[in-house]
Rosetta silent file (secondary structure, phi, psi, omega in degrees, C-alpha in Angstrom):
SEQUENCE: MAASKFDLRDKKNIYVVFVVIVCLSAIYLFYDSIWAEFLVEQKGLIEEQKNARFELDKINSQRSRISMLEADLQKAEIKFEELKERFPEEEKVPRRLQDLYSVIRSSGVNIQVFKPNGAEEKEHYVEHKYSFDINAGYHMLGYLFADIARFNYPTTIDNLKLNRFGSISQEVKKADEHGWEPITMSVSFDLTTFTSRKK
SCORE:     score description
SCORE:     0.000 S_00000001
   1 L     0.000  125.505 -176.295  -43.254  -51.745   56.366 S_00000001
   2 L   -78.416  146.104  179.038  -45.992  -49.083   56.664 S_00000001
   3 L   -66.842  134.832 -178.821  -46.527  -46.514   53.956 S_00000001
   4 L   -76.697  142.012  179.506  -45.012  -43.199   54.926 S_00000001
   5 L   -89.383  149.150  178.034  -47.399  -40.283   55.262 S_00000001
   6 L   -81.840  114.122 -174.953  -46.845  -36.975   53.532 S_00000001
   7 L  -107.340  117.884 -178.764  -46.125  -34.615   56.346 S_00000001
   8 L   -72.529  -10.922  179.234  -46.475  -30.892   55.580 S_00000001
   9 L   -84.922  -14.054  179.846  -44.471  -30.081   58.612 S_00000001
  10 L   -76.677  130.516 -176.432  -41.447  -31.727   57.153 S_00000001
  11 H   -61.830  -36.150  179.503  -39.170  -29.094   55.533 S_00000001
  12 H   -64.653  -42.156 -179.985  -38.308  -31.368   52.633 S_00000001
  13 H   -66.566  -39.521  177.884  -41.967  -31.871   51.796 S_00000001
  14 H   -62.666  -39.976 -179.939  -42.641  -28.127   52.041 S_00000001
  15 H   -65.139  -43.072  179.394  -39.735  -27.507   49.661 S_00000001
  16 H   -61.820  -45.207  179.064  -41.047  -30.116   47.200 S_00000001
  17 H   -61.459  -42.332 -179.331  -44.541  -28.537   47.298 S_00000001
  18 H   -62.904  -45.023 -179.971  -42.997  -25.094   46.795 S_00000001
  19 H   -62.897  -43.032  179.343  -40.918  -26.286   43.845 S_00000001
  20 H   -61.815  -44.213  179.342  -43.969  -27.970   42.250 S_00000001
  21 H   -63.325  -42.812  179.311  -46.046  -24.759   42.695 S_00000001
  22 H   -62.633  -43.148 -179.693  -43.232  -22.625   41.223 S_00000001
  23 H   -64.868  -44.857  179.179  -42.862  -25.019   38.259 S_00000001
  24 H   -62.880  -40.100  178.040  -46.615  -25.094   37.615 S_00000001
  25 H   -63.514  -42.014  179.890  -46.746  -21.274   37.854 S_00000001
  26 H   -64.665  -41.435  178.664  -43.816  -20.945   35.447 S_00000001
  27 H   -63.694  -42.968 -179.439  -45.478  -23.359   33.007 S_00000001
  28 H   -64.597  -44.738  179.424  -48.766  -21.428   33.216 S_00000001
  29 H   -62.535  -41.792  178.254  -47.019  -18.071   32.751 S_00000001
  30 H   -60.817  -46.454 -178.988  -45.052  -19.435   29.781 S_00000001
  31 H   -63.490  -46.028 -174.110  -48.246  -20.775   28.189 S_00000001
  32 H   -70.379  -41.334 -172.534  -50.264  -17.630   28.875 S_00000001
  33 H   -95.074  -25.508 -175.017  -47.698  -15.005   27.883 S_00000001
  34 H  -115.163  -54.795 -173.699  -45.588  -16.762   25.226 S_00000001
  35 H   -65.886  -44.548  179.881  -47.170  -19.920   23.868 S_00000001
  36 H   -62.226  -41.581  177.505  -50.720  -18.512   23.470 S_00000001
  37 H   -63.570  -41.195  178.412  -49.272  -15.449   21.692 S_00000001
  38 H   -60.446  -43.096 -179.785  -47.177  -17.718   19.505 S_00000001
  39 H   -63.157  -41.603  178.446  -50.267  -19.745   18.543 S_00000001
  40 H   -63.594  -45.064 -179.413  -52.180  -16.544   17.600 S_00000001
  41 H   -64.631  -40.634  178.618  -49.207  -15.273   15.595 S_00000001
  42 H   -60.873  -43.562  179.520  -48.763  -18.665   13.945 S_00000001
  43 H   -61.404  -43.306  178.578  -52.442  -18.696   12.942 S_00000001
  44 H   -62.267  -42.462 -179.665  -52.091  -15.166   11.466 S_00000001
  45 H   -65.881  -38.061  177.805  -48.945  -16.160    9.540 S_00000001
  46 H   -63.375  -41.502  179.046  -50.646  -19.284    8.177 S_00000001
  47 H   -64.662  -43.025  177.568  -53.569  -17.111    7.011 S_00000001
  48 H   -61.918  -41.851  179.011  -51.170  -14.601    5.402 S_00000001
  49 H   -62.366  -40.299  179.257  -49.309  -17.433    3.711 S_00000001
  50 H   -63.534  -45.252  178.520  -52.598  -18.800    2.384 S_00000001
  51 H   -63.389  -42.367  179.808  -53.590  -15.358    1.028 S_00000001
  52 H   -63.756  -40.259  178.695  -50.129  -14.824   -0.493 S_00000001
  53 H   -64.729  -38.866  178.870  -50.276  -18.235   -2.169 S_00000001
  54 H   -63.216  -45.351  178.832  -53.730  -17.396   -3.549 S_00000001
  55 H   -63.651  -40.961  179.518  -52.439  -14.063   -4.940 S_00000001
  56 H   -63.377  -41.348  177.178  -49.361  -15.787   -6.378 S_00000001
  57 H   -61.936  -39.791  177.540  -51.562  -18.379   -8.091 S_00000001
  58 H   -62.947  -44.721 -179.638  -53.642  -15.539   -9.558 S_00000001
  59 H   -63.295  -45.030 -179.300  -50.484  -13.783  -10.800 S_00000001
  60 H   -63.020  -34.898  179.615  -49.073  -17.024  -12.234 S_00000001
  61 H   -68.739  -24.635 -179.990  -52.343  -17.724  -14.044 S_00000001
  62 H   -93.217   -6.013 -174.975  -52.050  -14.272  -15.726 S_00000001
  63 H   -58.135  -35.467 -179.226  -48.367  -14.649  -16.597 S_00000001
  64 H   -65.378  -19.884 -178.678  -49.196  -15.992  -20.033 S_00000001
  65 H   -86.270   -6.305 -173.990  -51.012  -12.720  -20.776 S_00000001
  66 H   -57.987  -48.025 -177.674  -47.934  -10.522  -20.130 S_00000001
  67 H   -63.960  -37.568  178.563  -46.744  -10.512  -23.754 S_00000001
  68 H   -66.137  -42.436  179.363  -50.279   -9.780  -24.971 S_00000001
  69 H   -65.863  -37.765  177.532  -50.661   -6.933  -22.444 S_00000001
  70 H   -64.443  -40.187  177.562  -47.266   -5.506  -23.441 S_00000001
  71 H   -64.702  -41.545  177.465  -48.327   -5.541  -27.109 S_00000001
  72 H   -62.203  -40.150  179.417  -51.612   -3.838  -26.156 S_00000001
  73 H   -64.038  -42.149  178.428  -49.668   -1.219  -24.192 S_00000001
  74 H   -61.934  -43.439  178.289  -47.408   -0.501  -27.182 S_00000001
  75 H   -61.985  -42.299 -179.416  -50.457   -0.087  -29.439 S_00000001
  76 H   -64.145  -38.590  178.500  -52.100    2.206  -26.871 S_00000001
  77 H   -65.282  -40.498  177.759  -48.939    4.347  -26.651 S_00000001
  78 H   -63.555  -44.410  179.690  -48.819    4.696  -30.452 S_00000001
  79 H   -62.801  -40.420  179.984  -52.516    5.609  -30.512 S_00000001
  80 H   -62.839  -41.641  178.016  -51.962    8.120  -27.688 S_00000001
  81 H   -63.253  -38.871  177.390  -49.138    9.782  -29.649 S_00000001
  82 H   -63.290  -42.876  179.709  -51.415    9.988  -32.684 S_00000001
  83 H   -65.769  -38.189  177.192  -54.144   11.593  -30.580 S_00000001
  84 H   -63.208  -35.564  177.792  -51.648   14.049  -29.102 S_00000001
  85 H   -67.510  -39.968 -179.128  -50.661   14.978  -32.652 S_00000001
  86 H   -75.687  -30.151 -175.104  -54.308   15.469  -33.636 S_00000001
  87 L  -131.138   68.535 -171.307  -55.240   17.275  -30.428 S_00000001
  88 L   -69.876  169.499  178.334  -52.010   19.007  -29.307 S_00000001
  89 L   -86.070  -14.395  177.208  -51.477   21.014  -26.149 S_00000001
  90 L  -132.865  142.071  177.844  -50.343   24.065  -28.154 S_00000001
  91 L   -70.492  124.104 -179.760  -51.740   25.534  -31.354 S_00000001
  92 L   -95.761   79.642 -172.779  -49.203   25.002  -34.133 S_00000001
  93 H   -57.584  -48.334 -179.165  -50.070   28.131  -36.131 S_00000001
  94 H   -57.186  -39.651 -179.695  -47.361   27.782  -38.851 S_00000001
  95 H   -68.352  -41.111  178.088  -48.457   24.215  -39.538 S_00000001
  96 H   -60.180  -45.230 -179.465  -52.146   25.197  -39.639 S_00000001
  97 H   -64.525  -39.746  178.537  -51.357   28.017  -42.076 S_00000001
  98 H   -63.813  -42.883  178.015  -49.250   25.717  -44.229 S_00000001
  99 H   -61.567  -45.343 -179.849  -52.099   23.164  -44.320 S_00000001
 100 H   -64.532  -44.184  179.454  -54.623   25.872  -45.241 S_00000001
 101 H   -59.219  -41.800 -178.901  -52.342   27.382  -47.888 S_00000001
 102 H   -63.168  -45.848 -178.162  -51.838   23.944  -49.399 S_00000001
 103 H   -72.457  -31.479  177.632  -55.584   23.148  -49.648 S_00000001
 104 H   -66.024  -43.544  178.338  -56.391   26.654  -50.940 S_00000001
 105 H   -63.565  -44.586 -176.282  -53.814   26.274  -53.719 S_00000001
 106 H   -69.739  -30.502 -179.279  -54.959   22.781  -54.643 S_00000001
 107 H   -81.942  -22.183  177.847  -58.661   23.743  -54.690 S_00000001
 108 L    87.249    7.234  179.823  -58.047   26.874  -56.802 S_00000001
 109 L   -73.222  156.633  176.119  -60.081   29.329  -54.670 S_00000001
 110 E  -103.216  118.795 -178.976  -59.050   32.991  -54.420 S_00000001
 111 E   -85.590  129.015  179.729  -58.582   34.120  -50.839 S_00000001
 112 E  -100.962  -44.333 -179.030  -59.686   37.704  -50.201 S_00000001
 113 E  -138.676  133.700  170.163  -59.452   37.961  -46.408 S_00000001
 114 E  -130.448  125.848 -176.168  -57.797   35.757  -43.794 S_00000001
 115 E  -140.654  116.753  171.894  -58.046   36.870  -40.184 S_00000001
 116 E   -68.763  132.466 -177.671  -57.036   35.046  -36.974 S_00000001
 117 E  -109.619   20.700  175.667  -59.728   35.761  -34.335 S_00000001
 118 E    82.868 -171.672 -176.013  -57.889   34.628  -31.224 S_00000001
 119 E  -120.393  149.530  178.140  -58.543   31.752  -28.854 S_00000001
 120 E  -127.922  119.751 -176.942  -61.483   30.907  -26.602 S_00000001
 121 E   -83.161  132.930  173.053  -60.912   28.680  -23.572 S_00000001
 122 L  -111.287 -174.158 -175.232  -63.462   25.989  -22.708 S_00000001
 123 L   -63.124  -46.195 -174.848  -63.453   23.579  -19.780 S_00000001
 124 L  -116.752   -3.041 -176.284  -61.214   20.898  -21.346 S_00000001
 125 E  -151.811  172.240  178.870  -59.980   22.456  -24.588 S_00000001
 126 E  -123.539  133.813  176.497  -59.183   25.712  -26.385 S_00000001
 127 E   -97.471  130.882  176.891  -60.824   26.861  -29.630 S_00000001
 128 E  -112.128  120.055 -169.475  -58.623   28.758  -32.117 S_00000001
 129 E  -109.050  139.916  177.469  -60.721   30.780  -34.558 S_00000001
 130 E  -134.651  141.917  176.696  -59.925   32.029  -38.070 S_00000001
 131 E  -111.908  142.805 -179.784  -62.150   33.973  -40.512 S_00000001
 132 E  -131.148  141.802  163.668  -62.025   33.656  -44.315 S_00000001
 133 E  -123.747  124.471 -178.881  -63.515   35.512  -47.266 S_00000001
 134 E  -136.054  160.255  170.551  -62.891   33.740  -50.564 S_00000001
 135 E  -112.977  133.824 -174.086  -64.074   33.762  -54.169 S_00000001
 136 E  -156.445  160.810  167.813  -64.647   30.337  -55.667 S_00000001
 137 L   -88.286  168.188 -177.111  -66.468   28.195  -58.145 S_00000001
 138 H   -57.015  -50.683 -177.712  -68.899   25.523  -56.997 S_00000001
 139 H   -69.521  -35.940  177.190  -66.465   22.620  -57.452 S_00000001
 140 H   -56.981  -45.289 -178.610  -63.534   24.604  -56.041 S_00000001
 141 H   -63.396  -40.084  177.268  -65.475   25.140  -52.828 S_00000001
 142 H   -61.766  -43.624  178.184  -66.280   21.447  -52.632 S_00000001
 143 H   -62.807  -41.450 -179.201  -62.606   20.530  -53.045 S_00000001
 144 H   -60.405  -50.788 -177.493  -61.608   23.053  -50.385 S_00000001
 145 H   -67.582  -33.648  177.122  -64.047   21.728  -47.771 S_00000001
 146 H   -65.116  -41.586  178.726  -63.203   18.117  -48.637 S_00000001
 147 H   -67.196  -39.400  177.315  -59.487   18.837  -48.094 S_00000001
 148 H   -63.148  -38.898  179.427  -60.172   20.637  -44.803 S_00000001
 149 H   -64.685  -23.254  179.978  -62.234   17.630  -43.677 S_00000001
 150 L   -88.439    0.510  175.375  -59.176   15.427  -44.312 S_00000001
 151 L   -55.960  145.752 -178.706  -56.935   17.370  -41.907 S_00000001
 152 L   -89.060   27.107  172.851  -55.558   14.984  -39.292 S_00000001
 153 L  -142.395  156.158 -175.814  -56.785   17.236  -36.469 S_00000001
 154 L   -67.978  136.214  174.763  -60.312   18.340  -35.537 S_00000001
 155 E  -141.288  153.697  171.853  -61.706   21.412  -37.320 S_00000001
 156 E  -131.021  152.555  174.299  -65.137   22.956  -37.671 S_00000001
 157 E  -118.501  125.630 -177.960  -66.564   25.372  -40.205 S_00000001
 158 E  -128.669  167.534  174.702  -69.225   27.809  -38.950 S_00000001
 159 E    51.797   43.675  179.783  -71.092   30.877  -40.189 S_00000001
 160 E   -73.634  125.102  179.199  -70.865   29.800  -43.823 S_00000001
 161 E  -128.972  128.101  179.416  -72.291   32.490  -46.119 S_00000001
 162 E  -113.632  131.964  175.987  -72.572   32.152  -49.907 S_00000001
 163 E  -131.921  153.188  177.127  -73.228   35.120  -52.218 S_00000001
 164 E   -66.987  133.816 -179.907  -73.374   35.459  -55.972 S_00000001
 165 L   -64.227  138.281 -172.968  -70.036   36.711  -57.327 S_00000001
 166 L   -56.307  -51.720 -176.788  -70.293   40.390  -58.371 S_00000001
 167 L  -107.962   59.365 -173.863  -69.028   40.173  -61.965 S_00000001
 168 H   -67.698  -38.367 -176.957  -70.277   36.652  -62.677 S_00000001
 169 H   -65.659  -41.519  177.368  -71.170   37.207  -66.357 S_00000001
 170 H   -64.300  -40.641 -178.641  -67.658   38.493  -67.205 S_00000001
 171 H   -64.046  -42.543  179.445  -66.128   35.607  -65.215 S_00000001
 172 H   -64.323  -41.276  179.735  -68.214   32.999  -67.057 S_00000001
 173 H   -61.870  -46.050  179.279  -67.272   34.541  -70.408 S_00000001
 174 H   -63.332  -41.335 -178.535  -63.522   34.489  -69.507 S_00000001
 175 H   -63.377  -39.462  178.120  -63.788   30.939  -68.221 S_00000001
 176 H   -64.433  -40.341 -178.571  -65.394   29.814  -71.489 S_00000001
 177 H   -67.198  -41.345 -172.625  -62.640   31.476  -73.500 S_00000001
 178 H  -100.522   -8.298  176.609  -59.753   30.045  -71.439 S_00000001
 179 L    75.296   32.476  174.602  -61.292   26.736  -70.384 S_00000001
 180 L  -115.716  171.772 -179.503  -61.137   27.124  -66.621 S_00000001
 181 L   -77.857  131.301 -177.339  -63.799   26.903  -63.946 S_00000001
 182 L   -75.959  149.223  170.776  -65.532   30.239  -63.420 S_00000001
 183 L   -77.968  118.915 -175.296  -65.652   32.055  -60.079 S_00000001
 184 L  -118.828  -11.251 -177.454  -69.379   32.106  -59.340 S_00000001
 185 E  -146.440  153.245  170.293  -69.663   32.901  -55.647 S_00000001
 186 E  -103.520  132.449 -172.971  -68.210   34.892  -52.779 S_00000001
 187 E  -127.795  136.375  170.774  -67.928   32.803  -49.616 S_00000001
 188 E  -127.361  143.692  178.218  -67.227   33.715  -46.017 S_00000001
 189 E  -159.552  160.530  174.253  -66.801   31.255  -43.152 S_00000001
 190 E  -106.779  133.654  176.731  -65.155   30.789  -39.770 S_00000001
 191 E  -112.703  133.864 -179.455  -62.746   27.907  -39.272 S_00000001
 192 E  -122.544  131.844  170.637  -61.999   26.609  -35.759 S_00000001
 193 E  -113.859  166.484 -171.506  -59.180   24.309  -34.693 S_00000001
 194 E  -131.799  144.956  169.370  -58.771   22.798  -31.218 S_00000001
 195 E  -130.471  154.263  176.933  -56.050   22.127  -28.698 S_00000001
 196 E   -73.082  153.380 -176.486  -56.262   20.356  -25.352 S_00000001
 197 L  -103.006  124.558  177.564  -56.231   22.579  -22.306 S_00000001
 198 L   -70.758  134.721  178.601  -53.499   22.143  -19.691 S_00000001
 199 L   -94.685    0.000    0.000  -54.900   21.963  -16.158 S_00000001
């Protein structure tokens, strides 16, 4: 029996060729439009998964530090509150006056003039200025400035002027009689306190 030849004129053979071409075209279109896109997307997802796993490993390696970081944060918040108290956003005039009155009484100086001189705005803070004229003995003045230096907020003393007290000989005589420290000088100075400036 002779091998049959493939005859393109035969309708069945033409149909088979057509079906094969359609199937091959469908396979190519599927590969080109769906499968190739799927492979690209799969590669991207694998890369994302790898990056996410790397980030997760980094996070997990730091997990043991969470309690330490939380403790550090609590300390920082306490410190921040302390700094806000020392460098407030508003000048607390009654408290400043109470602090000054307290140190003036404890040091024993005699206040002659107290004058608020207003506020001066700087770039990041505000200066609140006060002027004083006092009569004091040497040690009294030292106690006063030492107490001012211990305020729990920043202060500066400027324009300090010392003069001999007018009736020093009478004062020394009285002090000797009564056993107290004599007033020996008249002192004037400017005191400045600071607040943070709201932007």
